[in-house]
MMTF fields as JSON, N, C-alpha, C and O atoms, coordinates in Angstrom:
{
  "mmtfVersion": "1.0.0",
  "mmtfProducer": "UNKNOWN",
  "numBonds": 447,
  "numAtoms": 448,
  "numGroups": 112,
  "numChains": 1,
  "numModels": 1,
  "chainsPerModel": [1],
  "groupsPerChain": [112],
  "chainIdList": ["A"],
  "bondAtomList": [4, 2, 8, 6, 12, 10, 16, 14, 20, 18, 24, 22, 28, 26, 32, 30, 36, 34, 40, 38, 44, 42, 48, 46, 52, 50, 56, 54, 60, 58, 64, 62, 68, 66, 72, 70, 76, 74, 80, 78, 84, 82, 88, 86, 92, 90, 96, 94, 100, 98, 104, 102, 108, 106, 112, 110, 116, 114, 120, 118, 124, 122, 128, 126, 132, 130, 136, 134, 140, 138, 144, 142, 148, 146, 152, 150, 156, 154, 160, 158, 164, 162, 168, 166, 172, 170, 176, 174, 180, 178, 184, 182, 188, 186, 192, 190, 196, 194, 200, 198, 204, 202, 208, 206, 212, 210, 216, 214, 220, 218, 224, 222, 228, 226, 232, 230, 236, 234, 240, 238, 244, 242, 248, 246, 252, 250, 256, 254, 260, 258, 264, 262, 268, 266, 272, 270, 276, 274, 280, 278, 284, 282, 288, 286, 292, 290, 296, 294, 300, 298, 304, 302, 308, 306, 312, 310, 316, 314, 320, 318, 324, 322, 328, 326, 332, 330, 336, 334, 340, 338, 344, 342, 348, 346, 352, 350, 356, 354, 360, 358, 364, 362, 368, 366, 372, 370, 376, 374, 380, 378, 384, 382, 388, 386, 392, 390, 396, 394, 400, 398, 404, 402, 408, 406, 412, 410, 416, 414, 420, 418, 424, 422, 428, 426, 432, 430, 436, 434, 440, 438, 444, 442],
  "bondOrderList": [1, 1, 1, 1, 1, 1, 1, 1, 1, 1, 1, 1, 1, 1, 1, 1, 1, 1, 1, 1, 1, 1, 1, 1, 1, 1, 1, 1, 1, 1, 1, 1, 1, 1, 1, 1, 1, 1, 1, 1, 1, 1, 1, 1, 1, 1, 1, 1, 1, 1, 1, 1, 1, 1, 1, 1, 1, 1, 1, 1, 1, 1, 1, 1, 1, 1, 1, 1, 1, 1, 1, 1, 1, 1, 1, 1, 1, 1, 1, 1, 1, 1, 1, 1, 1, 1, 1, 1, 1, 1, 1, 1, 1, 1, 1, 1, 1, 1, 1, 1, 1, 1, 1, 1, 1, 1, 1, 1, 1, 1, 1],
  "groupList": [{"groupName": "MET", "atomNameList": ["N", "CA", "C", "O"], "elementList": ["N", "C", "C", "O"], "formalChargeList": [0, 0, 0, 0], "bondAtomList": [1, 0, 2, 1, 3, 2], "bondOrderList": [1, 1, 2], "singleLetterCode": "M", "chemCompType": "L-PEPTIDE LINKING"}, {"groupName": "GLN", "atomNameList": ["N", "CA", "C", "O"], "elementList": ["N", "C", "C", "O"], "formalChargeList": [0, 0, 0, 0], "bondAtomList": [1, 0, 2, 1, 3, 2], "bondOrderList": [1, 1, 2], "singleLetterCode": "Q", "chemCompType": "L-PEPTIDE LINKING"}, {"groupName": "SER", "atomNameList": ["N", "CA", "C", "O"], "elementList": ["N", "C", "C", "O"], "formalChargeList": [0, 0, 0, 0], "bondAtomList": [1, 0, 2, 1, 3, 2], "bondOrderList": [1, 1, 2], "singleLetterCode": "S", "chemCompType": "L-PEPTIDE LINKING"}, {"groupName": "HIS", "atomNameList": ["N", "CA", "C", "O"], "elementList": ["N", "C", "C", "O"], "formalChargeList": [0, 0, 0, 0], "bondAtomList": [1, 0, 2, 1, 3, 2], "bondOrderList": [1, 1, 2], "singleLetterCode": "H", "chemCompType": "L-PEPTIDE LINKING"}, {"groupName": "ALA", "atomNameList": ["N", "CA", "C", "O"], "elementList": ["N", "C", "C", "O"], "formalChargeList": [0, 0, 0, 0], "bondAtomList": [1, 0, 2, 1, 3, 2], "bondOrderList": [1, 1, 2], "singleLetterCode": "A", "chemCompType": "L-PEPTIDE LINKING"}, {"groupName": "ARG", "atomNameList": ["N", "CA", "C", "O"], "elementList": ["N", "C", "C", "O"], "formalChargeList": [0, 0, 0, 0], "bondAtomList": [1, 0, 2, 1, 3, 2], "bondOrderList": [1, 1, 2], "singleLetterCode": "R", "chemCompType": "L-PEPTIDE LINKING"}, {"groupName": "LEU", "atomNameList": ["N", "CA", "C", "O"], "elementList": ["N", "C", "C", "O"], "formalChargeList": [0, 0, 0, 0], "bondAtomList": [1, 0, 2, 1, 3, 2], "bondOrderList": [1, 1, 2], "singleLetterCode": "L", "chemCompType": "L-PEPTIDE LINKING"}, {"groupName": "ASN", "atomNameList": ["N", "CA", "C", "O"], "elementList": ["N", "C", "C", "O"], "formalChargeList": [0, 0, 0, 0], "bondAtomList": [1, 0, 2, 1, 3, 2], "bondOrderList": [1, 1, 2], "singleLetterCode": "N", "chemCompType": "L-PEPTIDE LINKING"}, {"groupName": "THR", "atomNameList": ["N", "CA", "C", "O"], "elementList": ["N", "C", "C", "O"], "formalChargeList": [0, 0, 0, 0], "bondAtomList": [1, 0, 2, 1, 3, 2], "bondOrderList": [1, 1, 2], "singleLetterCode": "T", "chemCompType": "L-PEPTIDE LINKING"}, {"groupName": "ASP", "atomNameList": ["N", "CA", "C", "O"], "elementList": ["N", "C", "C", "O"], "formalChargeList": [0, 0, 0, 0], "bondAtomList": [1, 0, 2, 1, 3, 2], "bondOrderList": [1, 1, 2], "singleLetterCode": "D", "chemCompType": "L-PEPTIDE LINKING"}, {"groupName": "LYS", "atomNameList": ["N", "CA", "C", "O"], "elementList": ["N", "C", "C", "O"], "formalChargeList": [0, 0, 0, 0], "bondAtomList": [1, 0, 2, 1, 3, 2], "bondOrderList": [1, 1, 2], "singleLetterCode": "K", "chemCompType": "L-PEPTIDE LINKING"}, {"groupName": "TYR", "atomNameList": ["N", "CA", "C", "O"], "elementList": ["N", "C", "C", "O"], "formalChargeList": [0, 0, 0, 0], "bondAtomList": [1, 0, 2, 1, 3, 2], "bondOrderList": [1, 1, 2], "singleLetterCode": "Y", "chemCompType": "L-PEPTIDE LINKING"}, {"groupName": "TRP", "atomNameList": ["N", "CA", "C", "O"], "elementList": ["N", "C", "C", "O"], "formalChargeList": [0, 0, 0, 0], "bondAtomList": [1, 0, 2, 1, 3, 2], "bondOrderList": [1, 1, 2], "singleLetterCode": "W", "chemCompType": "L-PEPTIDE LINKING"}, {"groupName": "PHE", "atomNameList": ["N", "CA", "C", "O"], "elementList": ["N", "C", "C", "O"], "formalChargeList": [0, 0, 0, 0], "bondAtomList": [1, 0, 2, 1, 3, 2], "bondOrderList": [1, 1, 2], "singleLetterCode": "F", "chemCompType": "L-PEPTIDE LINKING"}, {"groupName": "GLU", "atomNameList": ["N", "CA", "C", "O"], "elementList": ["N", "C", "C", "O"], "formalChargeList": [0, 0, 0, 0], "bondAtomList": [1, 0, 2, 1, 3, 2], "bondOrderList": [1, 1, 2], "singleLetterCode": "E", "chemCompType": "L-PEPTIDE LINKING"}, {"groupName": "VAL", "atomNameList": ["N", "CA", "C", "O"], "elementList": ["N", "C", "C", "O"], "formalChargeList": [0, 0, 0, 0], "bondAtomList": [1, 0, 2, 1, 3, 2], "bondOrderList": [1, 1, 2], "singleLetterCode": "V", "chemCompType": "L-PEPTIDE LINKING"}, {"groupName": "ILE", "atomNameList": ["N", "CA", "C", "O"], "elementList": ["N", "C", "C", "O"], "formalChargeList": [0, 0, 0, 0], "bondAtomList": [1, 0, 2, 1, 3, 2], "bondOrderList": [1, 1, 2], "singleLetterCode": "I", "chemCompType": "L-PEPTIDE LINKING"}, {"groupName": "PRO", "atomNameList": ["N", "CA", "C", "O"], "elementList": ["N", "C", "C", "O"], "formalChargeList": [0, 0, 0, 0], "bondAtomList": [1, 0, 2, 1, 3, 2], "bondOrderList": [1, 1, 2], "singleLetterCode": "P", "chemCompType": "L-PEPTIDE LINKING"}, {"groupName": "GLY", "atomNameList": ["N", "CA", "C", "O"], "elementList": ["N", "C", "C", "O"], "formalChargeList": [0, 0, 0, 0], "bondAtomList": [1, 0, 2, 1, 3, 2], "bondOrderList": [1, 1, 2], "singleLetterCode": "G", "chemCompType": "PEPTIDE LINKING"}, {"groupName": "CYS", "atomNameList": ["N", "CA", "C", "O"], "elementList": ["N", "C", "C", "O"], "formalChargeList": [0, 0, 0, 0], "bondAtomList": [1, 0, 2, 1, 3, 2], "bondOrderList": [1, 1, 2], "singleLetterCode": "C", "chemCompType": "L-PEPTIDE LINKING"}],
  "groupTypeList": [0, 1, 2, 3, 4, 5, 6, 7, 8, 9, 10, 4, 4, 5, 11, 0, 8, 1, 6, 4, 10, 3, 12, 2, 3, 5, 13, 14, 15, 4, 6, 9, 4, 8, 2, 4, 5, 16, 17, 6, 17, 6, 18, 4, 19, 15, 0, 6, 4, 14, 17, 9, 18, 6, 7, 15, 8, 15, 14, 4, 4, 14, 6, 9, 2, 6, 4, 5, 6, 14, 9, 15, 15, 4, 14, 3, 6, 6, 5, 13, 4, 13, 5, 14, 17, 15, 18, 5, 6, 4, 12, 8, 5, 4, 12, 14, 4, 18, 5, 16, 9, 17, 17, 8, 6, 5, 16, 7, 5, 15, 0, 2],
  "groupIdList": [1, 2, 3, 4, 5, 6, 7, 8, 9, 10, 11, 12, 13, 14, 15, 16, 17, 18, 19, 20, 21, 22, 23, 24, 25, 26, 27, 28, 29, 30, 31, 32, 33, 34, 35, 36, 37, 38, 39, 40, 41, 42, 43, 44, 45, 46, 47, 48, 49, 50, 51, 52, 53, 54, 55, 56, 57, 58, 59, 60, 61, 62, 63, 64, 65, 66, 67, 68, 69, 70, 71, 72, 73, 74, 75, 76, 77, 78, 79, 80, 81, 82, 83, 84, 85, 86, 87, 88, 89, 90, 91, 92, 93, 94, 95, 96, 97, 98, 99, 100, 101, 102, 103, 104, 105, 106, 107, 108, 109, 110, 111, 112],
  "secStructList": [7, 3, 3, 3, 3, 3, 3, 7, 7, 1, 7, 2, 2, 2, 2, 2, 2, 2, 2, 2, 2, 2, 2, 2, 6, 6, 1, 7, 7, 7, 7, 7, 1, 1, 3, 3, 3, 3, 3, 3, 6, 6, 3, 3, 3, 3, 3, 3, 3, 3, 6, 6, 3, 3, 3, 3, 3, 3, 3, 7, 1, 1, 2, 2, 2, 2, 2, 2, 2, 2, 2, 2, 2, 2, 2, 2, 2, 2, 2, 2, 6, 6, 6, 1, 1, 7, 1, 7, 7, 7, 7, 3, 3, 3, 7, 4, 4, 4, 7, 7, 7, 2, 2, 2, 2, 2, 2, 2, 2, 2, 2, 7],
  "xCoordList": [-4.837, -4.52, -3.971, -2.98, -4.553, -4.382, -3.773, -3.778, -3.211, -2.834, -2.919, -2.802, -3.122, -3.455, -2.322, -1.882, -1.974, -1.201, -1.888, -2.441, -1.709, -1.912, -0.684, -0.121, -0.367, 0.727, -0.087, -0.412, -0.394, -0.8, 0.151, 1.139, 0.043, 0.607, -0.321, -1.453, 0.295, -0.243, 0.372, -0.002, 1.321, 2.041, 1.743, 2.67, 0.835, 0.311, 0.316, 0.844, -0.396, -0.269, 1.513, 2.106, 1.866, 3.593, 4.382, 5.132, 4.034, 4.911, 4.33, 5.091, 3.096, 2.468, 3.057, 3.427, 3.204, 3.603, 5.355, 5.825, 5.988, 7.585, 7.687, 8.659, 6.783, 6.69, 6.442, 7.043, 5.304, 4.988, 5.892, 6.246, 6.403, 7.631, 8.643, 9.237, 9.044, 10.245, 10.254, 11.186, 9.001, 8.774, 8.211, 8.174, 7.841, 7.278, 8.487, 8.163, 9.794, 10.628, 10.63, 11.005, 10.31, 10.272, 8.976, 8.845, 7.86, 6.489, 5.59, 5.71, 4.314, 3.221, 2.439, 1.404, 2.585, 2.083, 0.927, 0.944, -0.187, -1.188, -1.52, -2.156, -1.211, -1.263, -2.214, -2.383, -2.922, -3.605, -3.373, -2.37, -4.281, -3.572, -4.01, -3.674, -4.571, -5.217, -4.889, -4.911, -4.61, -4.377, -3.458, -3.159, -2.883, -1.868, -2.117, -2.715, -1.621, -1.577, -0.304, -0.198, 0.592, 1.65, 1.611, 1.354, 1.812, 1.772, 3.403, 4.225, 3.641, 5.123, 4.961, 3.879, 6.391, 6.542, 5.782, 5.258, 5.792, 5.185, 3.696, 3.063, 3.238, 1.598, 1.428, 2.302, 0.305, 0.005, -0.018, -0.208, 0.17, 0.554, -0.586, -0.444, -1.694, -2.477, -2.344, -2.221, -2.413, -2.223, -3.694, -4.306, -4.029, -5.223, -4.701, -4.568, -4.409, -4.041, -4.96, -5.757, -5.258, -6.251, -5.388, -4.194, -6.357, -5.709, -4.868, -3.891, -5.217, -4.681, -3.888, -3.474, -3.654, -2.903, -3.053, -3.818, -2.144, -1.841, -2.257, -1.514, -3.466, -3.782, -3.046, -2.945, -2.433, -1.571, -2.29, -2.522, -2.557, -3.212, -2.145, -1.79, -1.629, -0.855, -1.755, -2.515, -1.533, -2.175, -1.287, -0.531, -1.271, -0.567, -1.042, -1.798, -0.653, -1.415, -1.005, -1.799, 0.455, 0.776, 0.998, 1.076, 1.153, 1.352, 2.944, 3.197, 3.901, 5.35, 5.359, 6.124, 4.726, 4.763, 4.104, 4.554, 3.135, 2.535, 3.387, 3.473, 4.064, 4.895, 6.064, 6.369, 6.653, 7.76, 7.426, 8.241, 6.105, 5.527, 5.25, 5.58, 4.736, 4.641, 5.983, 5.979, 7.208, 8.534, 8.941, 9.421, 8.805, 9.38, 8.478, 9.192, 7.503, 6.785, 6.904, 6.949, 6.948, 7.041, 8.532, 8.7, 9.475, 11.001, 11.054, 11.853, 10.493, 10.587, 9.715, 10.161, 8.476, 7.904, 8.497, 8.751, 8.797, 9.415, 10.882, 11.623, 11.195, 12.512, 12.201, 12.871, 10.999, 10.398, 10.201, 10.511, 9.639, 8.879, 9.789, 9.29, 10.797, 11.944, 11.865, 12.415, 11.238, 10.808, 9.795, 9.642, 9.069, 7.811, 8.352, 9.382, 7.396, 7.815, 7.249, 6.496, 7.742, 7.124, 8.281, 9.245, 8.406, 9.432, 9.152, 9.967, 7.908, 7.53, 6.091, 5.469, 5.529, 4.092, 3.402, 4.102, 2.234, 1.667, 0.703, -0.166, 0.812, -0.165, -1.121, -0.889, -2.446, -3.491, -3.774, -4.037, -3.721, -4.233, -5.581, -6.384, -5.901, -7.292, -7.279, -6.295, -8.086, -7.998, -9.19, -10.259, -9.246, -10.075, -11.501, -12.101, -11.975, -13.275, -13.45, -14.512, -12.547, -12.901, -11.858, -10.98, -12.189, -11.186, -11.122, -12.102, -10.196, -10.137, -10.636, -10.426, -11.275, -11.925, -11.425, -12.146, -10.064, -9.716, -10.565, -10.568, -11.593, -12.476, -13.348, -13.516, -13.933, -14.633, -13.844, -14.478, -12.661, -11.81, -11.982, -12.327, -11.615, -11.375, -13.03, -13.184, -13.912, -15.116, -15.717, -16.254, -15.431, -15.514, -14.75, -15.113, -13.511, -12.603, -13.358, -13.669, -13.703, -14.19, -15.401, -15.644, -16.317, -17.421, -17.41, -18.395, -16.133, -16.097, -15.705, -15.634],
  "yCoordList": [12.822, 12.017, 10.501, 10.445, 9.68, 8.295, 7.389, 7.561, 6.333, 5.039, 3.92, 4.006, 2.829, 1.803, 0.378, 0.378, -0.545, -1.721, -2.786, -2.553, -3.916, -5.03, -6.087, -6.257, -6.716, -7.744, -8.996, -9.189, -9.839, -11.164, -11.935, -12.262, -12.341, -13.057, -13.668, -13.282, -14.491, -15.07, -14.458, -14.768, -13.584, -13.128, -11.512, -10.865, -10.966, -9.919, -8.811, -7.7, -9.465, -8.837, -8.963, -8.357, -9.827, -9.801, -8.568, -7.793, -8.606, -7.311, -6.003, -5.049, -5.889, -4.303, -4.291, -3.173, -5.235, -5.064, -4.547, -3.604, -5.15, -4.859, -3.519, -2.811, -3.083, -1.769, -0.602, 0.465, -1.157, 0.15, 0.344, 1.439, -1.116, -0.756, -0.228, 0.705, -0.607, 0.113, 1.808, 2.555, 2.134, 3.49, 4.488, 5.708, 3.4, 3.813, 4.709, 5.401, 4.715, 5.353, 6.687, 7.543, 6.945, 8.464, 8.847, 10.071, 8.152, 8.74, 8.184, 7.033, 9.142, 8.54, 7.337, 7.767, 6.172, 5.021, 4.382, 4.037, 4.237, 3.641, 2.167, 1.88, 1.186, -0.387, -1.019, -0.748, -2.027, -2.959, -4.286, -4.553, -5.12, -6.593, -6.591, -7.572, -5.808, -5.823, -4.546, -4.615, -3.481, -2.268, -1.552, -1.748, -0.625, 0.504, 1.518, 1.448, 2.788, 3.82, 4.866, 5.384, 5.155, 5.783, 7.266, 7.415, 8.347, 9.51, 10.002, 10.327, 10.002, 10.088, 11.659, 12.17, 12.35, 13.548, 13.818, 14.901, 12.92, 13.011, 12.795, 13.102, 12.146, 11.894, 10.695, 10.403, 9.996, 8.832, 7.624, 7.644, 6.441, 5.27, 4.551, 4.597, 3.912, 3.064, 1.574, 1.461, 0.568, -0.75, -1.589, -1.275, -2.532, -3.382, -4.813, -5.159, -5.635, -6.998, -7.782, -7.703, -8.756, -9.805, -11.133, -11.267, -12.098, -13.649, -13.902, -14.649, -13.347, -13.663, -12.635, -12.886, -11.268, -10.145, -9.064, -8.916, -8.082, -6.94, -5.716, -5.364, -5.023, -3.657, -2.587, -2.433, -1.702, -0.773, 0.598, 0.572, 1.734, 2.919, 3.879, 3.85, 4.817, 5.957, 7.099, 6.943, 8.155, 9.392, 10.688, 10.752, 11.609, 12.963, 13.988, 13.764, 15.19, 16.41, 16.518, 16.756, 16.324, 16.344, 15.332, 14.27, 15.221, 14.1, 13.691, 12.516, 14.625, 14.262, 13.534, 12.587, 13.887, 13.462, 11.969, 11.041, 11.915, 10.615, 9.597, 8.468, 9.941, 8.9, 8.609, 7.429, 9.476, 9.337, 8.367, 7.496, 8.476, 7.832, 6.414, 5.432, 6.235, 4.799, 3.938, 2.71, 4.74, 4.247, 3.933, 2.823, 4.713, 4.703, 3.65, 2.703, 3.411, 2.55, 1.04, 0.095, 1.048, -0.226, -0.883, -2.098, -0.046, -0.414, -0.809, -1.726, -0.432, -0.805, -2.351, -3.481, -1.962, -3.31, -4.371, -5.352, -4.26, -5.666, -5.741, -6.624, -5.145, -5.517, -6.329, -7.359, -6.086, -7.257, -8.389, -9.478, -8.176, -9.477, -10.069, -10.575, -10.144, -10.353, -12.217, -12.699, -12.851, -14.348, -14.446, -15.474, -13.303, -13.345, -13.217, -12.632, -13.924, -13.835, -12.635, -12.641, -11.451, -10.08, -9.405, -9.296, -8.906, -7.681, -6.328, -5.544, -6.071, -4.673, -4.735, -5.662, -3.822, -3.449, -2.744, -1.85, -2.844, -2.224, -1.478, -2.046, -0.235, 0.948, 1.127, 1.047, 1.43, 1.944, 3.329, 3.437, 4.42, 5.64, 6.171, 5.746, 6.91, 7.532, 8.96, 9.363, 9.769, 10.818, 11.473, 10.911, 12.75, 12.952, 12.328, 11.756, 12.512, 12.498, 10.922, 10.452, 10.21, 8.716, 7.89, 7.137, 8.236, 7.619, 6.023, 5.374, 5.518, 4.057, 3.375, 3.861, 2.303, 1.478, 0.069, -0.682, -0.289, -1.623, -2.624, -3.266, -3.032, -3.963, -4.23, -5.338, -2.956, -2.868, -3.285, -3.97, -3.03, -3.22, -5.024, -5.627, -5.652, -6.886, -7.673, -8.6, -7.081, -7.577, -7.678, -8.659, -6.247, -6.235, -7.068, -7.413, -7.297, -8.318, -9.63, -10.167, -10.236, -11.496, -11.743, -12.745, -10.612, -10.831, -10.59, -10.843, -10.053, -9.798, -11.001, -10.867],
  "zCoordList": [-4.788, -5.764, -5.059, -4.33, -5.313, -4.879, -5.88, -7.099, -5.174, -6.173, -5.367, -4.144, -5.971, -5.464, -5.865, -7.015, -5.115, -5.637, -4.628, -3.553, -5.231, -4.407, -4.581, -5.662, -3.489, -3.427, -2.988, -1.817, -4.03, -3.535, -2.894, -3.551, -1.589, -0.774, 0.543, 0.833, 1.099, 2.211, 3.482, 4.614, 3.22, 4.416, 4.568, 5.055, 4.291, 4.118, 5.515, 5.555, 6.534, 7.932, 8.529, 9.421, 7.748, 8.2, 7.635, 8.227, 6.44, 5.463, 5.936, 6.094, 6.164, 6.461, 7.945, 8.302, 8.807, 10.354, 10.081, 10.719, 9.285, 9.168, 8.373, 8.634, 7.418, 6.975, 8.025, 8.146, 8.799, 9.818, 10.805, 11.24, 11.288, 12.487, 11.769, 12.31, 10.577, 10.211, 10.151, 10.448, 9.701, 9.594, 11.051, 11.21, 11.91, 13.463, 14.175, 15.14, 13.751, 14.393, 14.007, 14.809, 13.028, 12.299, 12.235, 12.235, 12.176, 11.97, 12.709, 13.127, 13.021, 14.03, 13.327, 12.817, 13.171, 12.757, 13.451, 14.632, 12.54, 12.99, 12.849, 11.835, 13.673, 13.255, 14.13, 15.319, 13.335, 13.917, 13.384, 12.723, 13.659, 12.981, 11.475, 10.812, 10.997, 9.598, 8.722, 7.493, 9.338, 8.73, 9.308, 10.485, 8.567, 8.979, 8.286, 7.212, 8.894, 8.303, 8.539, 9.651, 7.573, 7.592, 7.129, 5.934, 7.838, 7.457, 6.986, 7.844, 5.891, 5.374, 4.731, 4.442, 4.567, 4.234, 2.771, 2.508, 2.05, 0.607, 0.335, -0.674, 1.553, 1.724, 2.635, 3.452, 2.501, 3.343, 2.646, 1.43, 3.321, 2.726, 3.889, 5.111, 3.169, 4.284, 3.365, 2.146, 4.343, 4.125, 4.657, 5.678, 3.868, 4.519, 4.122, 2.948, 5.233, 5.11, 5.013, 5.947, 4.019, 3.945, 3.936, 3.672, 4.308, 4.187, 2.754, 2.789, 1.659, 0.465, -0.336, -1.468, 0.389, -0.145, 0.545, 1.497, -0.033, 0.843, -0.017, -0.934, 0.252, -0.377, -0.023, 1.194, -0.792, -0.453, -1.351, -2.559, -0.451, -1.103, -0.503, 0.675, -1.546, -1.086, -1.756, -2.712, -1.127, -1.477, -1.415, -0.446, -2.206, -2.076, -2.841, -3.786, -2.514, -3.312, -4.62, -5.53, -4.821, -6.149, -6.961, -6.343, -8.29, -9.188, -8.78, -8.513, -8.749, -8.675, -7.073, -6.886, -6.269, -4.938, -4.903, -4.231, -5.617, -5.694, -6.378, -5.894, -7.542, -8.304, -7.249, -7.077, -6.621, -5.65, -4.588, -4.284, -3.917, -2.689, -3.361, -2.697, -4.482, -4.97, -5.233, -5.145, -5.584, -5.673, -4.242, -4.009, -3.386, -1.82, -1.409, -1.081, -1.293, -0.791, -1.111, -0.323, -2.571, -3.163, -3.196, -3.299, -3.108, -2.76, -1.417, -1.226, -0.485, 1.087, 1.054, 1.257, 0.757, 0.588, 0.118, 0.816, -1.224, -1.866, -1.261, -1.692, -0.599, 0.285, 1.146, 1.233, 2.113, 2.971, 2.424, 2.908, 1.314, 0.45, -0.379, -1.385, -0.278, -1.416, -1.812, -2.802, -1.012, -1.276, -2.355, -3.015, -2.534, -3.254, -4.755, -5.089, -5.644, -7.039, -7.673, -8.647, -6.941, -7.402, -7.985, -7.227, -9.219, -9.448, -9.118, -8.632, -9.415, -8.975, -8.864, -9.384, -8.23, -7.849, -8.879, -9.353, -9.402, -10.465, -9.716, -9.055, -9.786, -9.31, -10.429, -11.635, -9.705, -10.362, -9.761, -8.563, -10.61, -10.181, -10.125, -10.955, -9.395, -9.25, -9.016, -8.395, -9.345, -8.947, -8.286, -8.525, -7.353, -6.585, -6.745, -5.834, -8.038, -8.397, -8.355, -7.946, -8.721, -8.473, -7.634, -8.057, -6.281, -5.21, -5.148, -5.514, -4.777, -4.681, -3.528, -2.416, -3.658, -2.418, -2.851, -3.507, -2.431, -2.467, -2.561, -3.611, -1.349, -1.214, -2.448, -2.959, -2.901, -3.996, -5.205, -6.007, -5.487, -6.559, -6.69, -7.706, -5.3, -5.385, -5.838, -6.633, -5.191, -5.357, -6.966, -7.479, -7.632, -9.015, -10.105, -11.23, -9.382, -10.258, -10.263, -11.326, -8.889, -9.19, -9.835, -10.507, -9.571, -10.416, -12.05, -12.744, -12.591, -13.776, -14.667, -15.889]
}
C-alpha cells in the first residue's frame, strides 16, 4: 500500500535533506540532490524534491502501518517546514493495483 503527499515550497531540497539527515543516524538513508529513500520500521519513505515542491511517498505492508507512517513522516517534515503556511499534509492513498507515480500526478493535474 502506498500514500502520497506534496508540500508546495521552494525549499523542497532543504526539507528533504533535513529529514533524511535526521533519520540517517538510525536508518540506512539513500540521499542525493533531488531524492531520498528512508527505510523505516513501519515501511519506506521516498521523497522527490522539485523546484516548486516536495513529493513524499510512503509505503507499508499493512493499512495500520501506512496510517502511522503518514503521521510520523508528516509530523517530522512539518516540524522542519514550520515557516510554511501548511497545517497538515493531505495524503492520497493507492493500493497495489494502482501504485502512485508523483510526476504523472503533477502532469495530469496541470492538464486538467
